KEPATI-541062 format. One line per 10 residues: number of its first residue (from 1); their letters; for each residue x, y, z of C-alpha. Coordinates in nm, 3 decimals, decimal comma, always signed. Layout:
% residues N
NUM> a> X:Y:Z; ...
END
This chain:
% residues 645
1> xxxxxxxxxx> -1,198:-7,074:+1,737; -1,378:-6,761:+1,632; -1,692:-6,867:+1,827; -1,481:-6,929:+2,140; -1,326:-6,589:+2,103; -1,665:-6,424:+2,072; -1,790:-6,605:+2,383; -1,473:-6,504:+2,568; -1,516:-6,139:+2,469; -1,881:-6,145:+2,576
11> xxxxxxxxxx> -1,789:-6,293:+2,913; -1,522:-6,023:+2,962; -1,776:-5,753:+2,879; -2,025:-5,897:+3,135; -1,750:-5,908:+3,401; -1,657:-5,546:+3,318; -2,019:-5,444:+3,351; -2,043:-5,614:+3,686; -1,728:-5,441:+3,792; -1,885:-5,103:+3,705
21> xxxxxxxxxx> -2,218:-5,183:+3,874; -2,097:-5,126:+4,235; -1,981:-4,773:+4,140; -2,318:-4,696:+3,978; -2,504:-4,841:+4,269; -2,282:-4,655:+4,520; -2,353:-4,324:+4,336; -2,725:-4,401:+4,343; -2,715:-4,482:+4,708; -2,515:-4,163:+4,774
31> xxxxxxxxxx> -2,776:-3,958:+4,590; -3,051:-4,121:+4,790; -2,865:-4,051:+5,110; -2,804:-3,692:+5,007; -3,165:-3,623:+4,923; -3,289:-3,647:+5,281; -2,997:-3,432:+5,390; -3,091:-3,157:+5,138; -3,449:-3,197:+5,243; -3,343:-3,131:+5,603
41> xxxxxxxxxx> -3,162:-2,817:+5,506; -3,460:-2,702:+5,301; -3,693:-2,768:+5,590; -3,466:-2,573:+5,825; -3,463:-2,278:+5,590; -3,839:-2,299:+5,546; -3,891:-2,305:+5,918; -3,654:-2,009:+5,968; -3,842:-1,808:+5,709; -4,169:-1,898:+5,877
51> xxxxxxxxxx> -4,022:-1,788:+6,204; -3,911:-1,457:+6,041; -4,258:-1,406:+5,892; -4,413:-1,462:+6,234; -4,163:-1,225:+6,390; -4,279:-0,942:+6,159; -4,616:-0,933:+6,337; -4,524:-1,088:+6,674; -4,262:-0,821:+6,744; -4,423:-0,538:+6,556
61> xxxxxxxxxx> -4,335:-0,279:+6,820; -3,976:-0,394:+6,837; -3,958:-0,387:+6,461; -4,092:-0,032:+6,455; -3,824:+0,052:+6,704; -3,557:-0,108:+6,476; -3,670:+0,100:+6,177; -3,684:+0,416:+6,389; -3,345:+0,373:+6,546; -3,158:+0,254:+6,239
71> xxxxxxxxxx> -3,101:+0,602:+6,083; -2,950:+0,720:+6,411; -2,742:+0,402:+6,443; -2,597:+0,406:+6,090; -2,543:+0,783:+6,098; -2,338:+0,742:+6,419; -2,151:+0,440:+6,283; -2,054:+0,614:+5,959; -1,926:+0,918:+6,144; -1,743:+0,713:+6,405
81> xxxxxxxxxx> -1,590:+0,490:+6,135; -1,445:+0,776:+5,930; -1,323:+0,957:+6,242; -1,184:+0,636:+6,389; -1,258:+0,724:+6,754; -1,586:+0,708:+6,940; -1,465:+0,974:+7,180; -1,396:+1,227:+6,907; -1,742:+1,177:+6,758; -1,921:+1,241:+7,085
91> xxxxxxxxxx> -1,696:+1,536:+7,152; -1,799:+1,680:+6,813; -2,165:+1,601:+6,891; -2,146:+1,799:+7,217; -1,982:+2,095:+7,042; -2,195:+2,097:+6,722; -2,524:+1,919:+6,815; -2,721:+2,089:+6,535; -2,494:+1,928:+6,274; -2,560:+1,582:+6,421
101> xxxxxxxxxx> -2,934:+1,647:+6,415; -2,903:+1,749:+6,052; -2,710:+1,425:+5,981; -2,976:+1,212:+6,148; -3,258:+1,388:+5,963; -3,076:+1,352:+5,632; -3,012:+0,984:+5,702; -3,378:+0,930:+5,789; -3,486:+1,087:+5,461; -3,253:+0,864:+5,265
111> xxxxxxxxxx> -3,366:+0,559:+5,453; -3,728:+0,648:+5,387; -3,643:+0,663:+5,017; -3,474:+0,320:+5,020; -3,730:+0,134:+5,225; -4,012:+0,284:+5,019; -3,856:+0,124:+4,711; -3,775:-0,219:+4,858; -4,045:-0,246:+5,133; -3,847:-0,511:+5,324
121> xxxxxxxxxx> -3,677:-0,356:+5,621; -3,372:-0,578:+5,633; -3,302:-0,519:+5,259; -3,323:-0,138:+5,307; -3,101:-0,163:+5,618; -2,845:-0,372:+5,420; -2,839:-0,129:+5,125; -2,815:+0,180:+5,340; -2,548:+0,029:+5,566; -2,336:-0,069:+5,265
131> xxxxxxxxxx> -2,358:+0,285:+5,113; -2,276:+0,467:+5,436; -1,997:+0,237:+5,549; -1,840:+0,224:+5,203; -1,839:+0,597:+5,178; -1,706:+0,651:+5,534; -1,432:+0,394:+5,475; -1,339:+0,564:+5,149; -1,322:+0,896:+5,340; -1,107:+0,730:+5,607
141> xxxxxxxxxx> -0,852:+0,597:+5,357; -0,859:+0,906:+5,133; -0,780:+1,144:+5,420; -0,524:+0,903:+5,562; -0,357:+0,888:+5,219; -0,336:+1,251:+5,110; -0,491:+1,470:+5,375; -0,784:+1,566:+5,158; -1,146:+1,481:+5,239; -1,395:+1,297:+5,022
151> xxxxxxxxxx> -1,630:+1,498:+4,796; -1,895:+1,349:+4,565; -1,705:+1,453:+4,247; -1,434:+1,206:+4,354; -1,674:+0,929:+4,259; -1,595:+1,006:+3,895; -1,268:+0,816:+3,950; -1,437:+0,490:+4,043; -1,369:+0,356:+3,696; -0,995:+0,389:+3,782
161> xxxxxxxxxx> -1,024:+0,212:+4,118; -0,746:-0,024:+4,025; -0,508:+0,263:+3,980; -0,625:+0,440:+4,299; -0,549:+0,140:+4,511; -0,181:+0,176:+4,413; -0,184:+0,530:+4,551; -0,373:+0,470:+4,872; -0,251:+0,365:+5,215; -0,515:+0,104:+5,298
171> xxxxxxxxxx> -0,479:-0,038:+5,646; -0,739:-0,278:+5,796; -0,726:-0,220:+6,174; -0,896:-0,409:+6,456; -1,101:-0,094:+6,523; -1,233:-0,091:+6,161; -1,320:-0,461:+6,184; -1,511:-0,406:+6,509; -1,718:-0,121:+6,356; -1,809:-0,339:+6,059
181> xxxxxxxxxx> -1,901:-0,632:+6,291; -2,136:-0,402:+6,489; -2,309:-0,299:+6,165; -2,331:-0,657:+6,045; -2,483:-0,750:+6,380; -2,756:-0,491:+6,331; -2,821:-0,618:+5,977; -2,856:-0,978:+6,108; -3,087:-0,863:+6,381; -3,309:-0,706:+6,117
191> xxxxxxxxxx> -3,297:-1,018:+5,907; -3,423:-1,227:+6,203; -3,700:-0,994:+6,320; -3,790:-0,902:+5,960; -3,943:-0,552:+5,990; -4,161:-0,437:+5,706; -4,361:-0,133:+5,618; -4,731:-0,187:+5,565; -4,812:+0,071:+5,302; -4,979:+0,052:+4,966
201> xxxxxxxxxx> -4,764:+0,092:+4,658; -4,913:+0,440:+4,606; -4,813:+0,551:+4,960; -4,464:+0,405:+4,915; -4,422:+0,585:+4,584; -4,533:+0,909:+4,751; -4,284:+0,862:+5,035; -4,002:+0,784:+4,794; -4,079:+1,086:+4,577; -4,099:+1,315:+4,880
211> xxxxxxxxxx> -3,764:+1,189:+5,008; -3,597:+1,220:+4,667; -3,726:+1,570:+4,614; -3,604:+1,679:+4,960; -3,252:+1,554:+4,897; -3,247:+1,700:+4,551; -3,366:+2,035:+4,683; -3,079:+2,033:+4,932; -2,840:+2,010:+4,640; -2,990:+2,220:+4,360
221> xxxxxxxxxx> -3,230:+2,471:+4,519; -3,057:+2,758:+4,705; -3,383:+2,903:+4,827; -3,434:+2,573:+5,014; -3,086:+2,465:+5,125; -2,958:+2,807:+5,234; -3,209:+2,851:+5,517; -3,180:+2,483:+5,610; -2,804:+2,502:+5,637; -2,842:+2,825:+5,838
231> xxxxxxxxxx> -3,082:+2,665:+6,085; -2,852:+2,373:+6,152; -2,535:+2,589:+6,153; -2,374:+2,409:+5,864; -2,048:+2,573:+5,746; -2,114:+2,699:+5,391; -1,793:+2,885:+5,329; -1,706:+2,860:+4,955; -1,369:+2,704:+4,893; -1,154:+2,515:+4,646
241> xxxxxxxxxx> -0,841:+2,554:+4,857; -0,778:+2,216:+5,022; -0,694:+2,363:+5,363; -1,008:+2,573:+5,378; -1,208:+2,263:+5,267; -1,046:+2,065:+5,546; -1,144:+2,336:+5,797; -1,499:+2,318:+5,670; -1,490:+1,940:+5,721; -1,389:+1,998:+6,087
251> xxxxxxxxxx> -1,700:+2,210:+6,126; -1,940:+1,982:+5,940; -1,792:+1,635:+5,974; -1,857:+1,366:+5,717; -2,222:+1,355:+5,615; -2,299:+1,726:+5,628; -1,973:+1,795:+5,448; -2,055:+1,552:+5,164; -2,398:+1,709:+5,105; -2,296:+2,070:+5,145
261> xxxxxxxxxx> -2,000:+2,039:+4,902; -2,240:+1,872:+4,659; -2,464:+2,182:+4,686; -2,158:+2,400:+4,637; -2,041:+2,199:+4,338; -2,381:+2,228:+4,172; -2,401:+2,604:+4,236; -2,049:+2,638:+4,097; -2,130:+2,448:+3,774; -2,017:+2,614:+3,457
271> xxxxxxxxxx> -2,274:+2,851:+3,306; -2,207:+3,030:+2,974; -2,218:+3,411:+3,034; -2,519:+3,588:+2,881; -2,296:+3,825:+2,687; -2,106:+3,546:+2,517; -2,110:+3,597:+2,141; -1,875:+3,612:+1,843; -1,903:+3,991:+1,842; -1,787:+4,009:+2,205
281> xxxxxxxxxx> -1,501:+3,773:+2,149; -1,397:+3,982:+1,843; -1,406:+4,290:+2,066; -1,178:+4,124:+2,322; -0,943:+4,011:+2,044; -0,907:+4,362:+1,909; -0,536:+4,386:+1,980; -0,247:+4,482:+1,756; -0,024:+4,196:+1,632; +0,320:+4,214:+1,480
291> xxxxxxxxxx> +0,354:+4,093:+1,124; +0,612:+3,830:+1,218; +0,537:+3,509:+1,041; +0,834:+3,295:+1,145; +1,079:+3,241:+1,426; +1,370:+3,471:+1,456; +1,598:+3,357:+1,174; +1,376:+3,057:+1,120; +1,552:+2,867:+1,402; +1,307:+2,642:+1,580
301> xxxxxxxxxx> +1,446:+2,495:+1,902; +1,313:+2,173:+2,051; +1,084:+2,260:+2,338; +1,062:+2,015:+2,629; +0,808:+2,076:+2,909; +0,866:+1,852:+3,212; +0,597:+1,854:+3,478; +0,751:+1,639:+3,752; +0,495:+1,458:+3,969; +0,477:+1,587:+4,325
311> xxxxxxxxxx> +0,812:+1,760:+4,295; +0,824:+2,049:+4,544; +1,085:+2,247:+4,742; +1,019:+2,205:+5,119; +1,308:+2,440:+5,201; +1,046:+2,717:+5,197; +0,972:+2,595:+5,553; +1,283:+2,693:+5,757; +1,169:+2,498:+6,056; +1,209:+2,168:+5,869
321> xxxxxxxxxx> +1,582:+2,225:+5,834; +1,601:+2,033:+5,507; +1,946:+1,904:+5,414; +2,067:+2,092:+5,102; +2,188:+1,767:+4,949; +1,838:+1,677:+4,835; +1,798:+1,982:+4,617; +2,163:+2,040:+4,516; +2,122:+1,924:+4,152; +1,796:+2,115:+4,101
331> xxxxxxxxxx> +1,973:+2,431:+4,217; +2,260:+2,358:+3,978; +2,024:+2,326:+3,678; +1,842:+2,646:+3,776; +2,168:+2,831:+3,808; +2,268:+2,729:+3,453; +1,940:+2,873:+3,325; +1,681:+3,099:+3,480; +1,448:+3,012:+3,765; +1,126:+3,153:+3,909
341> xxxxxxxxxx> +0,803:+3,072:+4,099; +0,478:+2,961:+3,936; +0,144:+2,945:+4,119; -0,003:+2,596:+4,076; -0,384:+2,559:+4,074; -0,379:+2,257:+4,304; -0,222:+2,098:+4,609; -0,150:+1,728:+4,686; -0,371:+1,585:+4,412; -0,559:+1,667:+4,090
351> xxxxxxxxxx> -0,250:+1,683:+3,867; -0,483:+1,738:+3,569; -0,551:+2,094:+3,690; -0,181:+2,185:+3,649; -0,163:+1,983:+3,331; -0,459:+2,170:+3,183; -0,301:+2,508:+3,251; +0,032:+2,408:+3,097; -0,128:+2,236:+2,794; -0,381:+2,510:+2,718
361> xxxxxxxxxx> -0,237:+2,831:+2,850; -0,570:+2,898:+3,018; -0,672:+2,923:+3,385; -0,881:+2,648:+3,545; -1,050:+2,932:+3,730; -1,202:+3,033:+3,396; -1,412:+2,717:+3,408; -1,470:+2,739:+3,788; -1,174:+2,531:+3,902; -1,312:+2,174:+3,858
371> xxxxxxxxxx> -1,103:+1,888:+3,998; -1,098:+1,731:+3,655; -1,106:+2,013:+3,397; -1,061:+1,774:+3,103; -1,409:+1,647:+3,177; -1,553:+1,991:+3,104; -1,410:+2,018:+2,756; -1,623:+2,002:+2,440; -1,577:+1,670:+2,253; -1,390:+1,820:+1,953
381> xxxxxxxxxx> -1,046:+1,920:+1,840; -0,912:+2,149:+2,110; -0,681:+2,454:+2,069; -0,419:+2,328:+2,313; -0,066:+2,466:+2,274; +0,041:+2,153:+2,087; -0,182:+2,273:+1,800; +0,033:+2,587:+1,769; +0,351:+2,385:+1,759; +0,203:+2,149:+1,506
391> xxxxxxxxxx> +0,103:+2,440:+1,283; +0,464:+2,564:+1,302; +0,602:+2,232:+1,176; +0,690:+2,071:+1,506; +0,653:+1,704:+1,587; +0,422:+1,713:+1,893; +0,458:+1,444:+2,159; +0,293:+1,364:+2,494; +0,464:+1,127:+2,736; +0,315:+0,984:+3,054
401> xxxxxxxxxx> +0,457:+0,669:+3,211; +0,122:+0,543:+3,344; -0,207:+0,406:+3,228; -0,347:+0,575:+2,919; -0,707:+0,550:+3,049; -0,643:+0,720:+3,385; -0,830:+1,053:+3,380; -0,938:+0,933:+3,029; -0,617:+1,081:+2,898; -0,584:+0,880:+2,578
411> xxxxxxxxxx> -0,937:+0,958:+2,463; -0,946:+1,327:+2,565; -0,588:+1,422:+2,496; -0,623:+1,281:+2,142; -0,798:+1,615:+2,063; -0,501:+1,827:+2,179; -0,287:+1,815:+1,869; -0,028:+1,555:+1,970; +0,099:+1,350:+1,684; +0,236:+1,087:+1,921
421> xxxxxxxxxx> +0,125:+0,977:+2,273; +0,352:+0,752:+2,476; +0,213:+0,565:+2,784; +0,321:+0,275:+3,007; +0,078:+0,050:+3,181; +0,220:-0,182:+3,452; -0,128:-0,333:+3,515; -0,177:-0,444:+3,156; +0,194:-0,498:+3,101; +0,192:-0,277:+2,792
431> xxxxxxxxxx> +0,418:+0,011:+2,698; +0,473:+0,262:+2,418; +0,822:+0,336:+2,544; +1,104:+0,247:+2,303; +1,373:+0,262:+2,568; +1,426:+0,014:+2,853; +1,178:+0,074:+3,134; +1,278:+0,046:+3,499; +1,111:+0,151:+3,823; +1,212:+0,349:+4,124
441> xxxxxxxxxx> +0,975:+0,274:+4,408; +0,627:+0,201:+4,272; +0,641:+0,377:+3,940; +0,859:+0,428:+3,631; +1,190:+0,592:+3,703; +1,207:+0,952:+3,580; +1,539:+0,868:+3,409; +1,348:+0,642:+3,175; +1,133:+0,935:+3,071; +1,447:+1,148:+3,014
451> xxxxxxxxxx> +1,593:+0,866:+2,803; +1,273:+0,859:+2,593; +1,291:+1,235:+2,540; +1,654:+1,208:+2,422; +1,550:+0,936:+2,176; +1,260:+1,143:+2,041; +1,489:+1,439:+1,981; +1,752:+1,227:+1,805; +1,505:+1,033:+1,586; +1,274:+1,315:+1,480
461> xxxxxxxxxx> +1,325:+1,485:+1,147; +1,144:+1,789:+1,279; +1,197:+1,996:+1,592; +0,984:+1,852:+1,872; +0,743:+2,000:+2,127; +0,718:+1,739:+2,400; +0,512:+1,760:+2,719; +0,567:+1,496:+2,985; +0,392:+1,440:+3,314; +0,607:+1,205:+3,513
471> xxxxxxxxxx> +0,502:+0,951:+3,779; +0,811:+0,847:+3,981; +0,749:+1,076:+4,279; +0,384:+0,988:+4,321; +0,293:+0,840:+4,658; +0,300:+0,593:+4,832; +0,632:+0,684:+5,009; +0,648:+0,373:+5,216; +0,955:+0,220:+5,049; +1,289:+0,304:+5,214
481> xxxxxxxxxx> +1,487:+0,230:+5,524; +1,191:+0,328:+5,736; +0,853:+0,267:+5,564; +0,678:+0,491:+5,820; +0,915:+0,785:+5,757; +0,737:+0,891:+5,440; +0,881:+1,243:+5,435; +1,240:+1,127:+5,429; +1,149:+0,867:+5,172; +0,986:+1,142:+4,962
491> xxxxxxxxxx> +1,306:+1,354:+4,975; +1,502:+1,048:+4,862; +1,261:+1,008:+4,571; +1,299:+1,363:+4,439; +1,678:+1,356:+4,492; +1,687:+1,047:+4,268; +1,477:+1,235:+4,013; +1,734:+1,515:+4,013; +2,012:+1,261:+3,953; +1,835:+1,160:+3,634
501> xxxxxxxxxx> +1,769:+1,523:+3,549; +2,140:+1,606:+3,574; +2,234:+1,320:+3,347; +1,959:+1,427:+3,102; +2,081:+1,787:+3,081; +2,440:+1,672:+3,040; +2,331:+1,453:+2,748; +2,150:+1,752:+2,588; +2,471:+1,951:+2,599; +2,620:+1,698:+2,353
511> xxxxxxxxxx> +2,331:+1,723:+2,103; +2,398:+1,945:+1,808; +2,058:+2,106:+1,788; +1,892:+2,368:+2,013; +1,684:+2,243:+2,302; +1,485:+2,450:+2,553; +1,379:+2,277:+2,874; +1,117:+2,395:+3,121; +1,101:+2,199:+3,450; +0,837:+2,233:+3,727
521> xxxxxxxxxx> +0,655:+2,020:+3,979; +0,278:+1,986:+3,943; +0,203:+2,033:+4,315; +0,334:+1,963:+4,665; +0,304:+1,591:+4,743; +0,018:+1,399:+4,898; +0,121:+1,307:+5,254; -0,071:+1,116:+5,517; -0,348:+1,307:+5,689; -0,298:+1,316:+6,068
531> xxxxxxxxxx> +0,076:+1,237:+6,081; +0,191:+1,441:+5,782; +0,460:+1,714:+5,789; +0,183:+1,958:+5,690; +0,004:+1,897:+6,021; +0,332:+1,931:+6,201; +0,381:+2,270:+6,044; +0,037:+2,378:+6,159; -0,076:+2,478:+5,810; -0,424:+2,605:+5,760
541> xxxxxxxxxx> -0,630:+2,818:+5,521; -0,457:+3,134:+5,635; -0,092:+3,034:+5,611; -0,081:+2,771:+5,332; +0,014:+2,990:+5,035; +0,364:+2,850:+5,019; +0,213:+2,515:+4,912; +0,084:+2,672:+4,595; +0,426:+2,823:+4,500; +0,621:+2,594:+4,276
551> xxxxxxxxxx> +0,987:+2,666:+4,190; +1,072:+2,619:+3,820; +1,358:+2,675:+3,586; +1,426:+2,723:+3,218; +1,741:+2,570:+3,077; +1,886:+2,558:+2,726; +2,183:+2,410:+2,545; +2,202:+2,725:+2,330; +2,210:+3,099:+2,399; +1,837:+3,137:+2,479
561> xxxxxxxxxx> +1,705:+3,480:+2,574; +1,582:+3,436:+2,930; +1,504:+3,808:+2,972; +1,142:+3,716:+2,913; +1,130:+3,505:+3,231; +0,942:+3,712:+3,496; +1,114:+3,797:+3,819; +0,781:+3,779:+4,002; +0,525:+3,507:+4,060; +0,302:+3,406:+3,767
571> xxxxxxxxxx> +0,024:+3,151:+3,733; +0,104:+2,816:+3,564; -0,106:+2,899:+3,260; +0,120:+3,187:+3,160; +0,426:+2,966:+3,125; +0,348:+2,865:+2,761; +0,356:+3,230:+2,657; +0,687:+3,282:+2,832; +0,815:+2,993:+2,622; +0,675:+3,148:+2,303
581> xxxxxxxxxx> +0,853:+3,466:+2,390; +1,184:+3,291:+2,459; +1,176:+3,099:+2,125; +1,043:+3,411:+1,946; +0,746:+3,216:+1,799; +0,491:+3,379:+1,569; +0,199:+3,542:+1,744; -0,172:+3,588:+1,682; -0,422:+3,813:+1,860; -0,489:+3,543:+2,123
591> xxxxxxxxxx> -0,121:+3,504:+2,218; -0,080:+3,881:+2,236; -0,391:+3,909:+2,449; -0,254:+3,650:+2,692; +0,075:+3,831:+2,711; -0,126:+4,140:+2,810; -0,307:+3,947:+3,082; +0,028:+3,823:+3,211; +0,143:+4,187:+3,266; -0,192:+4,307:+3,405
601> xxxxxxxxxx> -0,284:+4,008:+3,624; +0,018:+3,778:+3,674; -0,159:+3,556:+3,932; -0,514:+3,442:+3,877; -0,597:+3,154:+4,115; -0,871:+3,082:+4,368; -0,652:+2,846:+4,561; -0,373:+3,091:+4,609; -0,576:+3,405:+4,664; -0,952:+3,380:+4,662
611> xxxxxxxxxx> -0,978:+3,757:+4,717; -0,861:+3,822:+4,358; -1,173:+3,933:+4,172; -1,292:+3,745:+3,864; -1,168:+3,865:+3,524; -1,465:+3,843:+3,292; -1,254:+3,864:+2,976; -1,012:+3,589:+3,088; -1,301:+3,366:+3,198; -1,507:+3,409:+2,878
621> xxxxxxxxxx> -1,199:+3,344:+2,659; -1,138:+3,017:+2,848; -1,496:+2,909:+2,800; -1,490:+3,012:+2,431; -1,175:+2,807:+2,358; -1,247:+2,480:+2,536; -1,623:+2,461:+2,593; -1,805:+2,675:+2,334; -1,755:+2,777:+1,972; -1,391:+2,892:+1,965
631> xxxxxxxxxx> -1,448:+3,229:+1,811; -1,102:+3,345:+1,925; -0,807:+3,288:+1,688; -0,741:+2,919:+1,653; -0,417:+2,735:+1,583; -0,618:+2,451:+1,430; -0,613:+2,452:+1,048; -0,939:+2,554:+0,879; -0,986:+2,220:+0,710; -0,978:+2,043:+1,052
641> xxxxx> -1,219:+2,292:+1,200; -1,454:+2,240:+0,906; -1,429:+1,861:+0,950; -1,500:+1,867:+1,323; -1,808:+2,093:+1,278
END
């Protein structure tokens, strides 16, 4: 029986093997069938490459023409792409032909550099086309999003591209597709005819070096670029004001604007003054200081600084006829406290400029008004205002309902003296908020931030100093009854913010501990370029001052002394000293010096008034505290200073 079973099993196995054999055979046959097919494809590719190789010499004159005409072609395509219309480009070319000649020569130099490195014409054309079209498309979307033009320093935000896409209005139009197809067609033409440069490696290296040196000189060497810009009638007016920059763009267009602003940025780089020394700082700090060591009566109120994203009062423009209902609750809060006007260092973007001034009590002009001042700071513990509060026994808190790595906040702001930093990241689905989070529009509802502040006050054993930069009112404003009516949507956004603000202040009235609130918007909102209300108002570099004036108010749930709040305009960076005066905080020589500056020079801003002369003392104090050795009086304890050094 066992033998029969074994034979039966063997027979079954043989049958199973036979059953599998057709599959194996079919796979083998399929592979054999596929091999000739792959060979055919390979042969076609080989023949195509042979054809291209022959084209390099057979059509040498045409290839020379391709290489010659490409810089003109891609220069025109980049300018047309960012400007959207062919007609507007040729109209500009007729009005400012020298600028177009400059753009072509610049493009030719850059192309020489690229092709000298890669040798193959089609590769150089591909690389150059990608760079120019990518930059021109970025310019197109950036201006369409916030009315500001692209400058090279914007490239520092590439690491945050995921965040930026949530801000931007990106619209792929048939016109944009057509422009890209035209460029792709030129690239394919170059692939087929396969132009090359016949030069020795030494000659190519020489060409590449000459091209690189020429472009570098146009950025870093004034003795070279000043006469060049003059010959080609490039507008070189110095400006950080967005409207003046936009006027410069209209004179220079895309390529010349990008290069000239790069030259300007380099010439405006921060340079430590020659007379900077500890002795000079001591001389500046030679001011009398009261012997006060504690708050009046030892009473330390909670201090809440709310910088509301894109919150601005458009009623300053009478012609807009803004319905009072949108600002009714803001006016009510201001009436309960004391209001005023602060001069913001930015417009439409670069929130971190305003944030720097409120956090440090120093002017961004002191470090030459960079777009991202936090990138200029020394990598060490910084004497931000939170350090003062921490030294006075406050619990210091920073709240921002957005990504902690945007503008590198979590890394850089960790040096500012905050004991706690609270962020919310929708992209990573992470949050430090301990209250329920909800959204209004794209971003976290301001009322959630207000709820978090209430919780921090109630749960802290110490008085708190809390700075928050909100997000709710950040663009896009395409969510509402009419997605295209972004201005009405914006007004709805800030009205909703004021609803939350009213509830927040009412809640503070029930808290049995003193709270001082300062509320201000960081800047007027970013609105679409060509169709924005700013264009409708006809604003330009001469009449745009209102866009740098931000209404603010102080409010308290106790009998705060608001007599210290100025009745005139002051720059953002003076606000912290107004707060110190209201809460009667201890003062050192630095605080007293800044109070003196506030009386002597209440507004110190390039954007608002570029005619205001530089103040050497204010500038050098700013550099000393955030960039150099911090010889001025520091709120940072000596043991921490010793550790960081």
